[in-house]
N, C-alpha and C positions, 0 to 999 in steps of 0.2 A: 570417522564421522565426521569428527570441523576439518578435517584434509578436507573432503570430501566436497560438503557444506561451502565452504570458502570456496577452494574452486572452482564450483560448478556458478559458482553466484557469480564472482570475475567473472568467469566464461562469458557471461549472459551480460551483464553487466558491458562489457567492451563491446559485445554486439550492439547491443540496443543505441550506447551511441553513436554509432554509422549512422550517416544520412541513408544507409543503403534498408538497414533492416525496418525504417518507417516507412521502404517504400513497398514493400511487402506487401502479400498479402495480408488479410488483416485476422486471418485466424489462425497464421503465424507470428505472429506479432503475436495475440492472444496468449498461444500458448507457449509460450516462452514464456513475457512478464509474466503471467499465472501460476509460473516453475520458476520464478525468483520471489513474489508472495510464500508459495509454501517454504520453502527452502530457509526462509528470511521469521517463519512460523516459529520454524521448528529451533532455530537460533536462538530463540528471545524464550528459554528455555534453557537457557546455557546465562550461569552460573553470573558468568563476567559482566553476561549483556547484560540480564536484568540490575546490576548494578549502576551502567552504563544508563536504561534509560528511567532507571530514578535519578539519578547525579542530571541529564538534562531538562531529569522536572521538576526538579529545584533549581536552576541558573539560565537554560535559558529560555528562548522568547516565548510566550503564551503558547501554550496548548501543544508546545512539537512533543516534548513529551507523547503528549494521546496521541500526534496521527504515526509515532516514530515505535509506539507498540498496538494499542486500541484500534488506531484510522488503521493501518495496516494491515490486524490480526482480523478484523475485519471482514476485508477486503477479501483475504484469503481465506475464511469461512467461508462467504458470495462465490465460490471459485471453487469449495469441495464440497456443498453442501444439495449448490446447483448445478450440478455443469454442462450441463444442458445446451450454453450458449457458446458462440463461437465468435463473439468478436465482442471485444470489449465494447462501442456499444449497442448492441443487442443487452446487454445486459441488465435484468431489473428484477426489482424482489415487489413484495408488499408485507402488513400485515397479514393478510387472509399466508400467503406462501413463507414466512418464516415463520409463524407456527401451523405451520399441519402438523407437524407432529407432535410438539406440547409447545408452552407457553419461557418464558425466563428465560431463554438459552439466548447463549451470546448475543445475537445479530438482537433478539428481539431487544436482550439490557442497552446492543450498543443502541441503540433506532429510540431505546425508548428519554437515555440519557443525552445523545445529542440532538433529538427533530428541535426545532423551531429555534439554532440558536444561530450566532452572528455567523456569517461567511467566515474564514477565513484568509489572510493572502502572507502570502510566502515573498520570501526573492533569497535566490541561496546563491551562490559564487561556484563552480562549479570544474573546480581547477585542471582536472583531467580532461573533459571535453574548452579547457577555457573558454566559457561566454556561463552569464549571471541565467538563472530559468523562473519564472515567475509561475506563480500559481495559485489559481485561490478554491480552498473546496469548502465548498457551499452544503451542509447537510438542510435537508428535507424541513421543510419549515414545518406538515407533519406528518404523521407517520400512523395510516391507517390500510384504508382496500386500496386508494391509490398506489396509483405505478412508481415506484421511487426509480427509476436509474442510474447505473452509476457512473454513466457519462454527465448528465447534473452535479454529482456527486466532486465530482474530477473529471478535466478532459484527462485521455490519453495520455499523448502525448505529451503534454505540458508535467500532468499528472502523471504519469511515470518515472519521465524523466525526473522530476522534482525527486518521489519515492526514492526510485534511483538511490540516488545522489543520497539520502541520507542516509540511506539505510549502510550507503555503501561505508558513508564515513561515526555509524553506528560501530560499524565490522573493522573497520582500522582500527577501532584502538587496541581491539587483540590480535590484532596480527603484529609479528618484528621483522622491523622495518634490519637487514644485514649489509 
């Protein structure tokens, strides 16, 4: 399971680094980004990755551990529980949609906890692509029946590139280079 997960993640990561990827159809890009979030969310259950996340929460800039775990799981859960969107820019949720079945589940808890929080701005050097990635995470001002678009939380290209780079940095802690 680990080898399959890591290999597929790195394959998609490498694909997303290309300019050609960002010129492809939005639904194709969305399917690949969706898959990488699903893979990463599964790997967050791996005990050594859990320890890395806890260390990141203690030693890295504010919110980086939250972003590397809770926000990424939040995005993955949107993709998994509402699989009727075809592109990043179409994805939206609201309180009624999130709680259609039951209040208090993971998406509801995340939005209740982080709505109204200030923006989080990051920059990260992506050594693989040899460029600085700048991104702003904008938590929704309110969590109610108003639609919250994923693109307003995180823009597709910069957001996905940042997420992939942070995921890779966390996953690389588990890879032995020979």
